[in-house]
Each structure stands twice: as structure tokens, then as C-alpha cells.
PALUM-77049 format. One record per residue (C-alpha): x, y, z; residue in one letter. Coordinates in nm, 4 decimals. Layout:
REM PALUM-77049
<r X="X" Y="Y" Z="Z" type="A"/>
...
//
This chain:
REM PALUM-77049
<r X="-1.5930" Y="0.2070" Z="1.8926" type="M"/>
<r X="-1.2459" Y="0.1133" Z="1.9297" type="K"/>
<r X="-1.2724" Y="-0.1273" Z="1.6223" type="A"/>
<r X="-1.3894" Y="0.1602" Z="1.4105" type="Y"/>
<r X="-1.1045" Y="0.3839" Z="1.5250" type="R"/>
<r X="-0.8607" Y="0.1161" Z="1.4492" type="E"/>
<r X="-1.0112" Y="0.0698" Z="1.0941" type="L"/>
<r X="-1.0245" Y="0.4276" Z="0.9842" type="I"/>
<r X="-0.6874" Y="0.5413" Z="1.1316" type="K"/>
<r X="-0.5078" Y="0.3926" Z="0.8347" type="G"/>
<r X="-0.7213" Y="0.5863" Z="0.5951" type="L"/>
<r X="-0.6229" Y="0.9341" Z="0.7196" type="W"/>
<r X="-0.4704" Y="0.9906" Z="1.0570" type="R"/>
<r X="-0.2024" Y="0.7159" Z="1.0233" type="E"/>
<r X="-0.1993" Y="0.6540" Z="0.6430" type="N"/>
<r X="0.1165" Y="0.4609" Z="0.5708" type="P"/>
<r X="0.2075" Y="0.6490" Z="0.2640" type="V"/>
<r X="0.1089" Y="1.0086" Z="0.3355" type="F"/>
<r X="0.1259" Y="1.0438" Z="0.7051" type="R"/>
<r X="0.3868" Y="0.7740" Z="0.8259" type="I"/>
<r X="0.5785" Y="0.7801" Z="0.4879" type="I"/>
<r X="0.6311" Y="0.4093" Z="0.4485" type="L"/>
<r X="0.6292" Y="0.1994" Z="0.1479" type="G"/>
<r X="0.7477" Y="0.4779" Z="-0.0833" type="T"/>
<r X="0.9520" Y="0.2619" Z="-0.3177" type="C"/>
<r X="0.6594" Y="0.0608" Z="-0.4578" type="P"/>
<r X="0.4367" Y="0.3755" Z="-0.4232" type="T"/>
<r X="0.6558" Y="0.5710" Z="-0.6673" type="L"/>
<r X="0.7624" Y="0.2838" Z="-0.8945" type="A"/>
<r X="0.4301" Y="0.1096" Z="-0.9863" type="I"/>
<r X="0.1797" Y="0.3927" Z="-0.9866" type="T"/>
<r X="0.2129" Y="0.4761" Z="-1.3738" type="T"/>
<r X="-0.1229" Y="0.3014" Z="-1.4210" type="E"/>
<r X="-0.4191" Y="0.2627" Z="-1.1944" type="V"/>
<r X="-0.4299" Y="-0.1144" Z="-1.2801" type="R"/>
<r X="-0.0914" Y="-0.1787" Z="-1.1442" type="N"/>
<r X="-0.1518" Y="0.0277" Z="-0.8409" type="A"/>
<r X="-0.4668" Y="-0.1670" Z="-0.7587" type="L"/>
<r X="-0.2969" Y="-0.4993" Z="-0.8089" type="A"/>
<r X="-0.0166" Y="-0.4087" Z="-0.5654" type="M"/>
<r X="-0.2623" Y="-0.2509" Z="-0.3142" type="G"/>
<r X="-0.4636" Y="-0.5779" Z="-0.3097" type="I"/>
<r X="-0.1462" Y="-0.7866" Z="-0.2803" type="A"/>
<r X="-0.0360" Y="-0.5873" Z="0.0114" type="V"/>
<r X="-0.3714" Y="-0.5865" Z="0.1639" type="L"/>
<r X="-0.3761" Y="-0.9755" Z="0.1433" type="F"/>
<r X="-0.0317" Y="-1.0122" Z="0.2916" type="V"/>
<r X="-0.1071" Y="-0.7591" Z="0.5582" type="L"/>
<r X="-0.4270" Y="-0.9189" Z="0.6734" type="I"/>
<r X="-0.2893" Y="-1.2773" Z="0.6689" type="C"/>
<r X="0.0361" Y="-1.2036" Z="0.8328" type="S"/>
<r X="-0.1023" Y="-0.9783" Z="1.1028" type="S"/>
<r X="-0.3873" Y="-1.2139" Z="1.1911" type="F"/>
<r X="-0.1284" Y="-1.5141" Z="1.2012" type="T"/>
<r X="0.1272" Y="-1.3254" Z="1.4016" type="I"/>
<r X="-0.1262" Y="-1.2165" Z="1.6606" type="S"/>
<r X="-0.2546" Y="-1.5675" Z="1.7145" type="I"/>
<r X="0.0958" Y="-1.7012" Z="1.7794" type="F"/>
<r X="0.2368" Y="-1.3986" Z="1.9539" type="R"/>
<r X="0.2609" Y="-1.5574" Z="2.3024" type="K"/>
<r X="0.4399" Y="-1.8683" Z="2.1466" type="Q"/>
<r X="0.7126" Y="-1.6773" Z="1.9771" type="V"/>
<r X="1.0265" Y="-1.6225" Z="2.1828" type="P"/>
<r X="1.1279" Y="-1.2479" Z="2.1701" type="P"/>
<r X="1.4671" Y="-1.3324" Z="2.0560" type="Q"/>
<r X="1.3590" Y="-1.4700" Z="1.7136" type="V"/>
<r X="1.0320" Y="-1.2745" Z="1.6707" type="R"/>
<r X="1.1614" Y="-1.0710" Z="1.3750" type="I"/>
<r X="1.2920" Y="-1.3760" Z="1.2015" type="A"/>
<r X="0.9644" Y="-1.5537" Z="1.2576" type="V"/>
<r X="0.7645" Y="-1.2532" Z="1.1293" type="F"/>
<r X="0.9791" Y="-1.2338" Z="0.8121" type="V"/>
<r X="0.9282" Y="-1.6095" Z="0.7422" type="V"/>
<r X="0.5508" Y="-1.5708" Z="0.7890" type="L"/>
<r X="0.5191" Y="-1.2602" Z="0.5863" type="I"/>
<r X="0.7495" Y="-1.4270" Z="0.2998" type="A"/>
<r X="0.4964" Y="-1.7284" Z="0.2889" type="A"/>
<r X="0.2022" Y="-1.4946" Z="0.2291" type="F"/>
<r X="0.4020" Y="-1.2979" Z="-0.0168" type="V"/>
<r X="0.4867" Y="-1.6019" Z="-0.2123" type="T"/>
<r X="0.1174" Y="-1.6987" Z="-0.2369" type="L"/>
<r X="0.0318" Y="-1.3555" Z="-0.3628" type="A"/>
<r X="0.3176" Y="-1.3531" Z="-0.6078" type="D"/>
<r X="0.2282" Y="-1.6981" Z="-0.7569" type="Y"/>
<r X="-0.1315" Y="-1.6095" Z="-0.7747" type="Y"/>
<r X="-0.0755" Y="-1.3007" Z="-0.9652" type="L"/>
<r X="0.1752" Y="-1.4967" Z="-1.2155" type="K"/>
<r X="-0.0900" Y="-1.7640" Z="-1.2704" type="A"/>
<r X="-0.3974" Y="-1.5448" Z="-1.3222" type="K"/>
<r X="-0.2783" Y="-1.2010" Z="-1.4172" type="F"/>
<r X="0.0588" Y="-1.2662" Z="-1.5787" type="Y"/>
<r X="0.0742" Y="-0.9266" Z="-1.7563" type="D"/>
<r X="0.0155" Y="-0.7330" Z="-1.4418" type="I"/>
<r X="0.2623" Y="-0.9454" Z="-1.2589" type="S"/>
<r X="0.5306" Y="-0.8800" Z="-1.5079" type="K"/>
<r X="0.4660" Y="-0.5060" Z="-1.5220" type="Q"/>
<r X="0.4952" Y="-0.5122" Z="-1.1220" type="L"/>
<r X="0.8376" Y="-0.6790" Z="-1.1669" type="G"/>
<r X="1.0304" Y="-0.7335" Z="-0.8513" type="P"/>
<r X="0.8007" Y="-0.5174" Z="-0.6298" type="Y"/>
<r X="0.5628" Y="-0.7928" Z="-0.5254" type="V"/>
<r X="0.8396" Y="-1.0146" Z="-0.3936" type="P"/>
<r X="0.9779" Y="-0.7074" Z="-0.2109" type="L"/>
<r X="0.6554" Y="-0.6818" Z="-0.0132" type="I"/>
<r X="0.8532" Y="-0.9237" Z="0.2330" type="V"/>
<r X="1.0567" Y="-0.6341" Z="0.3385" type="V"/>
<r X="0.8094" Y="-0.3626" Z="0.3087" type="N"/>
<r X="0.8150" Y="-0.1399" Z="0.6276" type="C"/>
<r X="0.4376" Y="-0.1328" Z="0.6337" type="I"/>
<r X="0.4011" Y="-0.5139" Z="0.6884" type="I"/>
<r X="0.6823" Y="-0.5599" Z="0.9321" type="L"/>
<r X="0.5963" Y="-0.2482" Z="1.1072" type="G"/>
<r X="0.2393" Y="-0.3415" Z="1.1685" type="R"/>
<r X="0.3567" Y="-0.7007" Z="1.2752" type="A"/>
<r X="0.5990" Y="-0.5492" Z="1.5313" type="E"/>
<r X="0.4146" Y="-0.2523" Z="1.6578" type="A"/>
<r X="0.0585" Y="-0.3930" Z="1.6510" type="F"/>
<r X="-0.0094" Y="-0.7619" Z="1.5782" type="A"/>
<r X="0.2486" Y="-0.8733" Z="1.8210" type="S"/>
<r X="0.0801" Y="-0.6807" Z="2.1049" type="K"/>
<r X="-0.2944" Y="-0.7008" Z="2.0389" type="N"/>
<r X="-0.5704" Y="-0.9574" Z="1.9945" type="S"/>
<r X="-0.6313" Y="-1.1293" Z="1.6539" type="P"/>
<r X="-0.9593" Y="-0.9290" Z="1.6116" type="F"/>
<r X="-0.7940" Y="-0.5857" Z="1.6552" type="Y"/>
<r X="-0.4914" Y="-0.6910" Z="1.4551" type="S"/>
<r X="-0.7227" Y="-0.7984" Z="1.1625" type="L"/>
<r X="-0.9034" Y="-0.4621" Z="1.1903" type="I"/>
<r X="-0.5724" Y="-0.2723" Z="1.1924" type="D"/>
<r X="-0.4486" Y="-0.4578" Z="0.8919" type="A"/>
<r X="-0.7571" Y="-0.4052" Z="0.6967" type="I"/>
<r X="-0.7478" Y="-0.0258" Z="0.7700" type="G"/>
<r X="-0.3594" Y="0.0244" Z="0.6986" type="M"/>
<r X="-0.3992" Y="-0.1968" Z="0.3800" type="G"/>
<r X="-0.6948" Y="0.0042" Z="0.2545" type="L"/>
<r X="-0.5153" Y="0.3191" Z="0.3419" type="G"/>
<r X="-0.2062" Y="0.2136" Z="0.1264" type="F"/>
<r X="-0.4242" Y="0.0953" Z="-0.1584" type="T"/>
<r X="-0.6140" Y="0.4195" Z="-0.1456" type="L"/>
<r X="-0.2840" Y="0.6238" Z="-0.1662" type="A"/>
<r X="-0.1710" Y="0.4324" Z="-0.4617" type="L"/>
<r X="-0.4925" Y="0.4682" Z="-0.6468" type="I"/>
<r X="-0.4813" Y="0.8444" Z="-0.5844" type="M"/>
<r X="-0.1278" Y="0.8777" Z="-0.7177" type="I"/>
<r X="-0.1709" Y="0.6403" Z="-1.0094" type="S"/>
<r X="-0.5070" Y="0.8102" Z="-1.1233" type="T"/>
<r X="-0.3307" Y="1.1452" Z="-1.1491" type="I"/>
<r X="-0.0390" Y="1.0067" Z="-1.3268" type="R"/>
<r X="-0.2207" Y="0.7909" Z="-1.5794" type="E"/>
<r X="-0.4785" Y="1.0678" Z="-1.6496" type="F"/>
<r X="-0.2188" Y="1.3316" Z="-1.7136" type="L"/>
<r X="0.0358" Y="1.0952" Z="-1.8549" type="G"/>
<r X="-0.1832" Y="0.9089" Z="-2.1087" type="A"/>
<r X="-0.5255" Y="1.0894" Z="-2.0816" type="G"/>
<r X="-0.6774" Y="0.7559" Z="-1.9716" type="S"/>
<r X="-0.7944" Y="0.5831" Z="-1.6463" type="I"/>
<r X="-0.7779" Y="0.2037" Z="-1.6218" type="L"/>
<r X="-0.6828" Y="0.1899" Z="-1.9828" type="G"/>
<r X="-1.0100" Y="0.3693" Z="-2.1002" type="Y"/>
<r X="-0.9377" Y="0.6851" Z="-2.3062" type="Q"/>
<r X="-1.0837" Y="0.9917" Z="-2.1340" type="I"/>
<r X="-0.9407" Y="1.2824" Z="-2.3161" type="L"/>
<r X="-0.9608" Y="1.2968" Z="-2.6933" type="G"/>
<r X="-0.6864" Y="1.3161" Z="-2.9565" type="K"/>
<r X="-0.6493" Y="1.6892" Z="-2.8945" type="W"/>
<r X="-0.4785" Y="1.6106" Z="-2.5587" type="Y"/>
<r X="-0.1009" Y="1.6128" Z="-2.5511" type="T"/>
<r X="0.0077" Y="1.3604" Z="-2.2800" type="P"/>
<r X="0.2493" Y="1.4796" Z="-2.0156" type="W"/>
<r X="0.5218" Y="1.2242" Z="-2.0667" type="L"/>
<r X="0.6888" Y="1.3217" Z="-1.7506" type="I"/>
<r X="0.4131" Y="1.1663" Z="-1.5484" type="M"/>
<r X="0.5104" Y="0.8233" Z="-1.6632" type="G"/>
<r X="0.8674" Y="0.8892" Z="-1.5404" type="L"/>
<r X="1.0181" Y="0.9041" Z="-1.1925" type="P"/>
<r X="0.9963" Y="1.2851" Z="-1.1663" type="P"/>
<r X="0.6187" Y="1.2637" Z="-1.2341" type="G"/>
<r X="0.5917" Y="1.0086" Z="-0.9496" type="A"/>
<r X="0.7882" Y="1.2529" Z="-0.6853" type="F"/>
<r X="0.5940" Y="1.5573" Z="-0.8270" type="F"/>
<r X="0.2466" Y="1.3799" Z="-0.7721" type="T"/>
<r X="0.3489" Y="1.2390" Z="-0.4375" type="F"/>
<r X="0.4638" Y="1.5732" Z="-0.3138" type="G"/>
<r X="0.1699" Y="1.7617" Z="-0.4231" type="I"/>
<r X="-0.0759" Y="1.5166" Z="-0.2575" type="L"/>
<r X="0.1377" Y="1.5081" Z="0.0628" type="M"/>
<r X="0.1372" Y="1.8861" Z="0.0857" type="G"/>
<r X="-0.2321" Y="1.8948" Z="0.0279" type="L"/>
<r X="-0.3059" Y="1.6405" Z="0.2998" type="I"/>
<r X="-0.0769" Y="1.8278" Z="0.5328" type="N"/>
<r X="-0.2540" Y="2.1611" Z="0.4529" type="F"/>
<r X="-0.5905" Y="1.9998" Z="0.5198" type="I"/>
<r X="-0.4692" Y="1.8467" Z="0.8438" type="E"/>
<r X="-0.3471" Y="2.1708" Z="0.9657" type="R"/>
<r X="-0.6634" Y="2.3454" Z="0.8855" type="K"/>
<r X="-0.8601" Y="2.0820" Z="1.0671" type="R"/>
<r X="-0.6434" Y="2.1116" Z="1.3709" type="S"/>
<r X="-0.6789" Y="2.4838" Z="1.3900" type="R"/>
<r X="-1.0558" Y="2.4926" Z="1.3278" type="G"/>
//
């Protein structure tokens, strides 16, 4: 039961994007297309799982004075693996994501989970927490990017959904479209949460 709670908390109650408001820089920057959002979400999920699990294993061997430095080095190693893999296998996507994959090293979600959870819990629960938080982050990216790509290009995952009659909303591919979509979704989620708490 505890494992299930740790898994699903990142999907809704403690969603890193919509509830804790972390990782907004890549969230707003790379969500113009679902393909990019999915790639970033998987990269963050990989780094989060590997770093949280590893940090939890060695948490008792790391002196408190250097723990943040050790966490950053471990996270950087997994980010480098993810970045090189994307460049080797999915070069076009890697090029579109630009500097945002290397910047996962300083992503508050990754370092926050390492400090707040993995360094204090067993490897099993750290793994479950990382999966839940990573899936929550990926889900948020997919939600934002689906709306932006659909309204901004009339397509989803590059497949044209709307016909030639549709006039794309160019603003959805620009930063204001990202803020607009993010704000609307956050407002909707807060509204649902308030209704649930009252009822």
C-alpha cells in the first residue's frame, strides 16, 4: 500500500510540474511538439530513476558535508548517458531539445528528489518515488505539448489531424502559448483539487 501511494503521488497530489511547480524551464521551452516532450520526459525519467536508486544505495556512505556535490556528480553521469544516447540514436530530436537535456543536471526535480527522498529512504521506495515523479513530469509535458501542437499546427506527433481549412494558432508555438497553456491547465487542476477537497 505504501509503495502504491509513493508511485501515484507524482501523478497528481505532488505532480512536479502542476503541484510543486518544478522544472518549468524545460516544460515551457520544449513542449511545442509531443515528440520533443516525450523525449525529454523519458530522459528525465531515466536520470531520475538511476540517480535516485544509486543515491539511496550509497546514502549511508556519503558524508553530509559533501552530499550535494556527490549527488550532482552522480546525476551528471546519468545525464551524460542520456544526452549521448539521444545524439547517437535520435539526432534530430536531440538537436531540437538543444541545451535542455544537459540542463537536467540542475533540474530541481532531480536534485530535489535526491535530497528530500532518496537520501533518506531505501532503494526500493526511492525507485518507486522516482518512477512516479518521472511519470508525473512526462505526463505534464505530454498534456501541454498535445494542446500546443494540436492548436499550433493542427497535428499530433507530426500526423495532421485537422484539414487544410484549419488556420494554425501561431502563438501556440511561441513562449506566450506555452505560458497560456500552462496557466490554463494549472488553473483547471487547482479547480478540480478544490472540488475534490470540498466534496
